[in-house]
SEMIDREN-157797 format. One record per residue (C-alpha): x negated, y negated, z. Coordinates in nm, 4 decimals, padded with zeros to 6 digits. Example, Ala and Ser with C-alpha at 12.3 -4.5 7.8 and 13.67 -1.06 7.14 Angstrom:
BEGIN
+----------+----------+----------+
:        u :        v :        w :
+----------+----------+----------+
: -01.2300 :  00.4500 :  00.7800 :
: -01.3670 :  00.1060 :  00.7140 :
+----------+----------+----------+
***
This chain:
BEGIN
+----------+----------+----------+
:        u :        v :        w :
+----------+----------+----------+
: -11.8615 : -13.5663 :  03.8974 :
: -12.1926 : -13.7480 :  03.9261 :
: -12.3415 : -13.8138 :  04.2679 :
: -12.4220 : -14.1625 :  04.3842 :
: -12.7782 : -14.1447 :  04.5151 :
: -12.8180 : -14.3801 :  04.8085 :
: -13.1739 : -14.3211 :  04.9220 :
: -13.5169 : -14.2629 :  04.7730 :
: -13.6496 : -13.9347 :  04.6459 :
: -13.9313 : -13.7428 :  04.8154 :
: -14.2475 : -13.8457 :  04.6313 :
: -14.3677 : -13.4918 :  04.5613 :
: -14.0324 : -13.3677 :  04.4252 :
: -13.8907 : -13.6304 :  04.1894 :
: -13.5766 : -13.4299 :  04.1118 :
: -13.4816 : -13.3808 :  04.4753 :
: -13.2985 : -13.6084 :  04.7162 :
: -13.2819 : -13.6601 :  05.0905 :
: -12.9452 : -13.8378 :  05.0745 :
: -12.6498 : -13.7650 :  04.8470 :
: -12.3221 : -13.9566 :  04.8398 :
: -12.0049 : -13.8445 :  04.6643 :
: -11.7875 : -14.1043 :  04.8378 :
: -11.4824 : -14.2615 :  04.6722 :
: -11.4715 : -14.0124 :  04.3835 :
: -11.1264 : -13.8611 :  04.4376 :
: -11.2721 : -13.5137 :  04.4890 :
: -11.0416 : -13.2240 :  04.5687 :
: -11.3302 : -12.9754 :  04.5870 :
: -11.6807 : -13.0011 :  04.7279 :
: -11.9233 : -13.0398 :  04.4317 :
: -12.1454 : -12.7481 :  04.5259 :
: -12.3035 : -12.7290 :  04.1814 :
: -12.4822 : -13.0587 :  04.2439 :
: -12.5324 : -13.0221 :  04.6184 :
: -12.6912 : -12.6786 :  04.6192 :
: -12.9743 : -12.7907 :  04.3935 :
: -13.1019 : -12.9870 :  04.6946 :
: -13.1170 : -12.7122 :  04.9579 :
: -13.4843 : -12.7717 :  05.0423 :
: -13.4708 : -13.1498 :  05.0847 :
: -13.1176 : -13.2737 :  05.1553 :
: -13.0778 : -13.4340 :  05.4999 :
: -12.7686 : -13.6558 :  05.4623 :
: -12.4506 : -13.5643 :  05.2729 :
: -12.1654 : -13.8143 :  05.2363 :
: -11.8316 : -13.6742 :  05.1161 :
: -11.6155 : -13.9522 :  05.2594 :
: -11.3050 : -14.1114 :  05.1071 :
: -11.1983 : -13.8152 :  04.8970 :
: -10.9093 : -13.5659 :  04.8978 :
: -11.0871 : -13.2721 :  05.0558 :
: -10.9028 : -13.0358 :  05.2875 :
: -10.9410 : -12.7005 :  05.4629 :
: -10.8716 : -12.4603 :  05.1715 :
: -11.1674 : -12.5959 :  04.9773 :
: -11.4190 : -12.5654 :  05.2585 :
: -11.6568 : -12.2822 :  05.1757 :
: -11.8684 : -12.2168 :  05.4881 :
: -12.1130 : -11.9809 :  05.3227 :
: -12.2314 : -12.2450 :  05.0782 :
: -12.3075 : -12.5571 :  05.2831 :
: -12.4774 : -12.3270 :  05.5292 :
: -12.7614 : -12.3030 :  05.2789 :
: -12.8585 : -12.6655 :  05.3484 :
: -13.1072 : -12.5798 :  05.6192 :
: -13.2403 : -12.9364 :  05.6551 :
: -12.9051 : -13.1159 :  05.6582 :
: -12.8803 : -13.3284 :  05.9712 :
: -12.5923 : -13.5676 :  05.8904 :
: -12.2555 : -13.4727 :  05.7433 :
: -12.0023 : -13.7483 :  05.6661 :
: -11.6428 : -13.6430 :  05.5983 :
: -11.4527 : -13.9628 :  05.6811 :
: -11.1122 : -14.0268 :  05.5249 :
: -11.0289 : -13.6821 :  05.3915 :
: -10.7566 : -13.4310 :  05.4852 :
: -10.9401 : -13.1927 :  05.7167 :
: -10.7403 : -13.0509 :  06.0080 :
: -10.8211 : -12.9051 :  06.3487 :
: -10.8642 : -12.5638 :  06.1869 :
: -11.1429 : -12.6484 :  05.9445 :
: -11.4111 : -12.3779 :  05.9519 :
: -11.7706 : -12.4965 :  05.9381 :
: -12.0738 : -12.2801 :  05.8692 :
: -12.3233 : -12.2271 :  06.1486 :
: -12.5679 : -12.5164 :  06.1000 :
: -12.8176 : -12.5719 :  06.3835 :
: -12.9797 : -12.8546 :  06.1855 :
: -12.6724 : -13.0798 :  06.2111 :
: -12.7117 : -13.3601 :  06.4654 :
: -12.4482 : -13.6034 :  06.3331 :
: -12.0914 : -13.5385 :  06.2195 :
: -11.8560 : -13.8159 :  06.1088 :
: -11.4998 : -13.6993 :  06.0504 :
: -11.3052 : -14.0193 :  06.1155 :
: -10.9538 : -14.0662 :  05.9800 :
: -10.8662 : -13.7081 :  05.8942 :
: -10.5798 : -13.4881 :  06.0216 :
: -10.7339 : -13.3412 :  06.3361 :
: -10.4560 : -13.2977 :  06.5932 :
: -10.5656 : -13.0113 :  06.8205 :
: -10.8643 : -13.1301 :  07.0229 :
: -10.9604 : -12.8016 :  07.2007 :
: -10.9555 : -12.6007 :  06.8765 :
: -11.1599 : -12.8569 :  06.6864 :
: -11.4142 : -12.9237 :  06.9623 :
: -11.4732 : -12.5514 :  07.0134 :
: -11.5534 : -12.5184 :  06.6418 :
: -11.7998 : -12.8086 :  06.6626 :
: -11.9601 : -12.6714 :  06.9785 :
: -12.0148 : -12.3263 :  06.8298 :
: -12.1169 : -12.4183 :  06.4758 :
: -12.3280 : -12.7305 :  06.5426 :
: -12.5251 : -12.6474 :  06.8600 :
: -12.7688 : -12.9388 :  06.8115 :
: -12.5072 : -13.2099 :  06.7611 :
: -12.5857 : -13.5457 :  06.9239 :
: -12.3465 : -13.7839 :  06.7493 :
: -11.9790 : -13.7078 :  06.6857 :
: -11.7351 : -13.9619 :  06.5450 :
: -11.3709 : -13.8665 :  06.5044 :
: -11.1865 : -14.1962 :  06.5391 :
: -10.8406 : -14.2404 :  06.3879 :
: -10.7460 : -13.8768 :  06.4313 :
: -10.4438 : -13.7886 :  06.6451 :
: -10.6687 : -13.5701 :  06.8591 :
: -10.8770 : -13.8778 :  06.9468 :
: -10.6290 : -14.1198 :  07.1078 :
: -10.7285 : -14.4860 :  07.1273 :
: -10.5785 : -14.8295 :  07.0766 :
: -10.6342 : -14.7798 :  06.7032 :
: -10.3712 : -14.5052 :  06.6820 :
: -10.1361 : -14.5924 :  06.9666 :
: -10.3133 : -14.4077 :  07.2478 :
: -10.3307 : -14.5405 :  07.6025 :
: -10.6460 : -14.6152 :  07.7981 :
: -10.5812 : -14.3096 :  08.0154 :
: -10.5488 : -14.0864 :  07.7099 :
: -10.8680 : -14.2302 :  07.5645 :
: -11.0634 : -14.1661 :  07.8844 :
: -10.9278 : -13.8108 :  07.9113 :
: -11.0229 : -13.7474 :  07.5499 :
: -11.3783 : -13.8651 :  07.6046 :
: -11.4218 : -13.6649 :  07.9239 :
: -11.2945 : -13.3473 :  07.7612 :
: -11.5248 : -13.3727 :  07.4598 :
: -11.8252 : -13.4581 :  07.6793 :
: -11.7508 : -13.1618 :  07.9071 :
: -11.7456 : -12.9230 :  07.6098 :
: -12.0509 : -13.0655 :  07.4285 :
: -12.2979 : -13.1576 :  07.7074 :
: -12.5743 : -13.2596 :  07.4660 :
: -12.3669 : -13.5320 :  07.3016 :
: -12.5295 : -13.8770 :  07.3097 :
: -12.2732 : -14.0831 :  07.1171 :
: -11.8997 : -14.0172 :  07.0881 :
: -11.7264 : -14.2287 :  06.8269 :
: -11.8874 : -14.5715 :  06.8502 :
: -11.9825 : -14.5539 :  07.2173 :
: -12.2843 : -14.4104 :  07.3974 :
: -12.2142 : -14.1297 :  07.6436 :
: -12.3004 : -14.2564 :  07.9917 :
: -12.4422 : -14.0512 :  08.2764 :
: -12.1410 : -14.1344 :  08.4938 :
: -11.9148 : -13.9953 :  08.2206 :
: -12.1097 : -13.6704 :  08.2182 :
: -12.0700 : -13.6395 :  08.5951 :
: -11.6976 : -13.7171 :  08.5807 :
: -11.6446 : -13.4821 :  08.2847 :
: -11.8165 : -13.1942 :  08.4616 :
: -11.6260 : -13.2616 :  08.7820 :
: -11.2860 : -13.2945 :  08.6123 :
: -11.3027 : -13.0037 :  08.3746 :
: -11.4920 : -12.7702 :  08.6047 :
: -11.2037 : -12.8110 :  08.8494 :
: -10.9479 : -12.7460 :  08.5755 :
: -11.1380 : -12.4403 :  08.4538 :
: -11.1698 : -12.3136 :  08.8107 :
: -10.7953 : -12.3617 :  08.8639 :
: -10.7201 : -12.1882 :  08.5339 :
: -10.9415 : -11.8907 :  08.6243 :
: -10.7823 : -11.8654 :  08.9669 :
: -10.4331 : -11.8735 :  08.8159 :
: -10.5322 : -11.6104 :  08.5605 :
: -10.6654 : -11.3831 :  08.8360 :
: -10.3388 : -11.4210 :  09.0264 :
: -10.1352 : -11.3446 :  08.7145 :
: -10.3479 : -11.0396 :  08.6356 :
: -10.3145 : -10.9173 :  08.9914 :
: -09.9380 : -10.9704 :  08.9802 :
: -09.9118 : -10.7770 :  08.6519 :
: -10.1142 : -10.4887 :  08.7947 :
: -09.8980 : -10.4827 :  09.1071 :
: -09.5768 : -10.4849 :  08.8993 :
: -09.7122 : -10.2054 :  08.6797 :
: -09.7967 : -09.9955 :  08.9857 :
: -09.4493 : -10.0545 :  09.1272 :
: -09.2895 : -09.9366 :  08.8032 :
: -09.5040 : -09.6226 :  08.8007 :
: -09.4108 : -09.5532 :  09.1613 :
: -09.0379 : -09.5870 :  09.0843 :
: -09.0730 : -09.3530 :  08.7842 :
: -09.2536 : -09.0936 :  08.9971 :
: -08.9875 : -09.1208 :  09.2666 :
: -08.7066 : -09.0791 :  09.0151 :
: -08.8822 : -08.7761 :  08.8667 :
: -08.9193 : -08.6245 :  09.2108 :
: -08.5509 : -08.6793 :  09.2938 :
: -08.4429 : -08.5135 :  08.9666 :
: -08.6636 : -08.2155 :  09.0411 :
: -08.5015 : -08.1761 :  09.3821 :
+----------+----------+----------+
***
């Protein structure tokens, strides 16, 4: 499948491109054969409006694009469990209208694999509730606060700039939840240890009674 070139070539390397688009080509696999010839120059890769999904994501290969800063995956079939390569050069990810349903799983993957990300757009996924997909205003606000709390360096989420007051509220809200979770976990661990000690004590007592 031929790529649609949507920007100029670097003047000193006429066979190389800074921007490649494979949009609207009905792809079921990422065309690595064409993409990986541009490892030294490619900055923007558009794979939107295709039929790509998780089984055809090969993390070891796109990880070779050391200069890639923008990855566009809109309107495909990627889920919450897509596995990206570690790419510190990525600053923009567009993955609108896919099949992302589990927000914590997906955001953790983005946070770990794209540590320099500044712009994330994931509209029209179930994990990103809004008026576009039947979500309420409360759900939308909670969604934004959660993502902002997990990716502090984010500047734009979907089509809206991240505000300072959102950062403050996100930190306050999810720090409290994390603190509550840690406290509950400590209590549960303590309870399990206490129960285990009780069981051991009963076993020792029974053994002593049998010996007598």
